[in-house]
C-alpha positions as CSV (number, residue, x, y, z in Angstrom):
1,M,171.5,115.5,36.6
2,K,171.6,118.3,34.0
3,S,168.9,120.0,32.7
4,P,168.7,120.5,29.2
5,A,168.1,124.0,27.9
6,W,164.2,125.1,27.9
7,A,161.5,124.1,25.0
8,W,158.6,126.6,24.9
9,P,156.2,125.0,24.6
10,P,153.8,126.4,21.5
11,F,153.2,129.9,21.6
12,P,150.1,131.6,20.7
13,E,149.8,132.4,17.3
14,A,150.1,136.9,16.8
15,E,145.8,136.9,16.3
16,A,145.8,135.5,19.6
17,L,148.2,138.2,21.2
18,A,146.5,141.2,19.5
19,P,144.2,141.7,23.1
20,L,147.5,142.8,24.5
21,R,147.7,146.2,22.7
22,L,145.1,147.4,25.2
23,L,147.3,147.3,27.2
24,R,149.8,149.9,25.3
25,G,150.2,152.6,27.0
26,K,149.6,151.6,30.6
27,R,151.4,151.1,33.5
28,V,151.5,147.6,34.6
29,V,152.7,145.5,37.5
30,L,153.5,141.9,37.8
31,A,152.9,140.9,41.0
32,S,155.4,137.9,40.9
33,G,159.2,137.5,41.1
34,S,158.9,134.6,38.8
35,P,161.2,134.0,35.7
36,R,158.9,131.9,34.1
37,R,155.7,134.7,34.0
38,R,158.2,137.3,33.7
39,D,160.1,135.5,30.8
40,I,156.4,134.6,29.2
41,L,154.9,137.8,29.0
42,L,158.5,139.8,27.5
43,R,158.3,137.2,24.5
44,A,154.6,138.3,24.2
45,G,155.6,141.9,24.0
46,V,153.8,143.3,26.8
47,R,156.0,145.9,29.3
48,F,155.7,146.0,32.8
49,D,157.2,145.9,36.5
50,V,157.9,143.3,38.2
51,V,156.9,144.5,42.3
52,P,156.8,140.9,43.8
53,A,154.1,141.1,46.4
54,H,154.6,139.8,50.0
55,F,151.5,138.2,50.4
56,R,152.7,135.2,53.3
57,E,151.2,131.7,50.8
58,D,149.5,130.2,54.4
59,L,145.8,129.9,53.2
60,A,144.4,127.0,54.7
61,K,143.9,124.5,51.4
62,A,140.9,122.3,53.8
63,S,138.9,126.0,53.8
64,F,138.7,125.6,49.8
65,P,136.4,123.0,48.0
66,A,139.0,122.3,44.5
67,P,143.1,123.1,44.0
68,P,141.4,126.0,41.2
69,A,139.9,127.7,43.8
70,Y,143.3,127.9,46.6
71,A,145.3,128.9,43.3
72,V,142.6,131.7,41.7
73,E,142.5,132.8,45.8
74,T,146.1,133.0,46.6
75,A,146.7,134.9,42.8
76,R,143.6,137.5,44.0
77,R,145.8,138.1,47.3
78,K,149.3,139.0,45.7
79,A,147.4,140.8,43.6
80,L,145.3,143.3,46.0
81,E,148.4,143.7,48.1
82,V,150.4,144.8,45.6
83,A,147.5,146.8,44.2
84,A,147.3,148.3,47.7
85,R,150.9,149.0,48.6
86,L,151.4,151.0,45.2
87,R,147.9,153.2,45.5
88,A,150.2,156.2,46.6
89,D,152.9,155.9,43.9
90,P,153.9,158.8,42.1
91,R,152.1,156.9,39.3
92,P,150.2,153.6,40.6
93,P,149.8,150.9,38.1
94,E,146.4,150.7,36.0
95,V,146.9,147.0,35.6
96,V,148.4,145.0,38.4
97,I,148.8,141.0,37.6
98,G,149.0,138.3,40.0
99,A,149.4,134.5,39.7
100,D,150.1,131.5,41.4
101,T,150.6,127.8,39.7
102,V,150.0,124.9,42.4
103,V,150.2,120.9,41.7
104,A,147.2,118.5,42.4
105,L,147.6,115.0,42.2
106,D,144.6,113.3,43.6
107,A,142.6,116.7,44.1
108,Q,145.8,117.1,46.7
109,I,147.5,119.8,46.3
110,L,151.8,119.5,46.6
111,E,152.9,122.4,47.8
112,K,157.2,123.3,47.6
113,P,158.6,120.2,49.5
114,R,160.0,121.0,53.4
115,D,163.3,119.3,52.2
116,A,165.4,116.9,50.3
117,A,163.3,113.8,51.3
118,D,160.1,115.8,50.9
119,A,160.6,116.5,47.8
120,L,161.7,113.4,47.3
121,R,158.1,111.9,48.2
122,M,156.6,114.0,46.0
123,L,158.5,112.8,43.1
124,R,157.5,109.2,43.9
125,S,153.9,109.8,44.0
126,L,153.7,112.0,40.2
127,S,156.1,109.0,38.4
128,G,154.0,106.8,35.8
129,R,150.7,108.9,36.9
130,Q,148.7,111.8,35.8
131,H,147.7,114.9,37.6
132,S,147.1,118.6,37.4
133,V,148.9,122.1,36.9
134,I,146.5,125.0,37.8
135,T,147.7,128.3,37.5
136,G,145.4,131.5,38.9
137,V,145.4,134.2,38.1
138,A,143.9,137.7,39.1
139,V,144.3,140.4,37.0
140,V,143.3,144.4,39.6
141,R,142.3,147.2,37.2
142,P,142.2,150.4,40.1
143,T,138.2,151.7,39.4
144,G,137.3,155.6,39.8
145,A,139.1,158.9,39.5
146,G,142.1,158.5,37.0
147,N,141.0,155.6,35.2
148,P,138.8,156.6,33.2
149,G,135.5,154.4,32.1
150,T,136.4,152.1,35.0
151,E,133.6,153.9,37.7
152,R,131.3,152.3,39.0
153,P,127.6,152.5,41.4
154,E,128.5,152.4,45.0
155,A,126.1,149.5,44.8
156,E,128.2,147.2,43.2
157,A,131.1,147.3,45.7
158,N,131.0,144.0,47.4
159,P,131.9,144.9,51.0
160,E,133.3,141.6,51.4
161,A,137.1,141.5,52.1
162,E,137.0,137.6,50.6
163,A,136.4,136.5,47.1
164,E,133.1,134.3,46.5
165,V,135.2,132.3,44.0
166,N,133.1,130.0,42.2
167,P,135.4,127.5,41.3
168,D,133.2,125.7,38.4
169,A,132.9,129.6,36.4
170,E,134.8,130.6,33.7
171,V,135.6,133.8,35.7
172,N,134.6,136.0,38.5
173,R,135.2,139.4,38.7
174,E,133.8,141.8,41.8
175,V,134.4,144.9,42.5
176,H,137.3,145.3,45.9
177,P,136.2,148.4,47.9
178,E,139.5,148.8,50.0
179,V,141.5,149.4,47.0
180,D,139.1,151.1,44.5
181,A,139.8,148.1,42.0
182,E,137.7,146.2,39.7
183,V,139.5,142.3,40.3
184,T,138.8,139.6,37.3
185,L,139.6,135.7,38.3
186,F,140.4,133.2,36.5
187,H,142.4,130.1,35.9
188,E,143.5,127.1,33.6
189,E,144.9,123.5,34.3
190,A,146.6,121.6,32.1
191,R,146.9,117.9,33.0
192,V,150.7,116.2,32.6
193,T,151.7,112.9,32.3
194,F,155.2,111.7,34.0
195,L,156.6,108.5,32.8
196,P,158.0,105.8,35.2
197,L,161.2,107.0,36.6
198,S,163.5,105.2,38.4
199,E,164.7,105.8,42.3
200,A,168.2,106.6,40.4
201,Q,166.7,109.3,38.1
202,L,164.7,110.7,41.7
203,R,167.4,110.9,43.6
204,D,169.4,112.5,40.9
205,Y,167.4,115.9,40.3
206,V,166.6,116.2,43.6
207,A,170.5,116.3,44.1
208,T,170.1,119.5,42.0
209,G,168.4,121.3,44.7
210,E,166.2,122.3,41.5
211,P,162.7,120.9,43.5
212,L,163.5,122.8,46.9
213,D,161.7,126.0,45.4
214,K,159.1,124.3,43.4
215,A,155.2,123.3,44.1
216,G,155.0,119.8,43.6
217,A,158.6,119.7,43.5
218,Y,159.6,120.0,40.1
219,G,159.2,122.5,37.4
220,L,158.8,121.2,33.1
221,Q,161.3,124.3,32.4
222,G,164.3,123.3,34.1
223,G,165.3,119.3,34.9
224,A,161.8,117.5,34.6
225,A,161.4,118.4,31.5
226,A,162.3,114.9,30.5
227,F,160.0,113.6,33.1
228,A,157.2,114.6,30.7
229,E,155.1,111.6,29.0
230,R,152.8,114.3,27.4
231,V,151.4,118.0,28.5
232,E,147.1,118.6,27.7
233,G,145.5,121.4,27.6
234,D,147.6,124.5,28.0
235,A,151.6,124.3,28.3
236,L,152.0,127.7,29.3
237,A,149.6,127.3,32.5
238,A,151.2,124.4,33.2
239,V,155.1,126.9,33.3
240,G,153.5,129.3,35.5
241,F,151.3,132.1,33.3
242,P,148.5,131.0,30.7
243,L,148.9,133.6,28.2
244,R,146.1,132.3,26.0
245,R,143.5,133.3,28.3
246,F,144.4,136.1,29.4
247,C,144.2,137.6,26.5
248,R,141.1,136.3,26.2
249,E,139.7,138.1,29.1
250,L,141.5,141.7,28.4
251,A,138.3,142.5,25.8
252,A,136.0,141.8,28.7
253,I,138.5,144.0,31.5
254,F,138.5,146.9,29.2
255,P,134.9,146.6,27.6
256,E,135.9,150.8,27.2
257,A,138.3,150.6,24.5
258,T,137.0,147.6,22.4
259,A,133.3,149.4,22.2
260,P,132.5,150.4,19.3
261,P,132.0,153.9,18.6
262,P,128.4,155.8,19.1
263,Q,126.5,156.6,16.7
């Protein structure tokens, strides 16, 4: 199956992207090697370095109340690992962005397939049905010396290494003492409905090899774009990074830059 040319979902308008100015002059690091996340941020005009996380994605899914909590915690672990690794850099990052995208069908997470047969099984289960694509995001902002305006009272630090993530909350925030950083956590979900697909279509797609390194065994940015009947919600979240939501959160992450001048 020949993959169609990638067609971007509607990109946020300039007004929605305005908070990205808060990143100017800062060293921003993307803790992901995902080409799609990189492309989204580049198109938005963000300047950043790519430092893929070394975190092994082996969290026990059964220990999470819902798929969004799993995606958010995985994103958190990725971002914190990179933030800790780069603390000793001559110019440590002022912002580290971690993200993780999962596919969920009937509240069950579909990971990357083990092999072609597993990919075929996953795609059969998605054929003609609606499922969720969830992207969890963690934004790590180092606190304390060298990052003016981010100092926090010691009593606010969370002594636990594990995040208390409320999957029903709009956003979770914590102060992580081990890397001396504030962590902002959120997720966005898109609902994707697949057309009914023939066995021949599925086998042809699996034969391309594209599904083997993708959660849920497909990528909307590739050959599976032809499988989607509709996408509801944030289409960029379905691709790998909820840019609009990220922009909304920046004002809370950098309150000192958006606060009115003192009278």
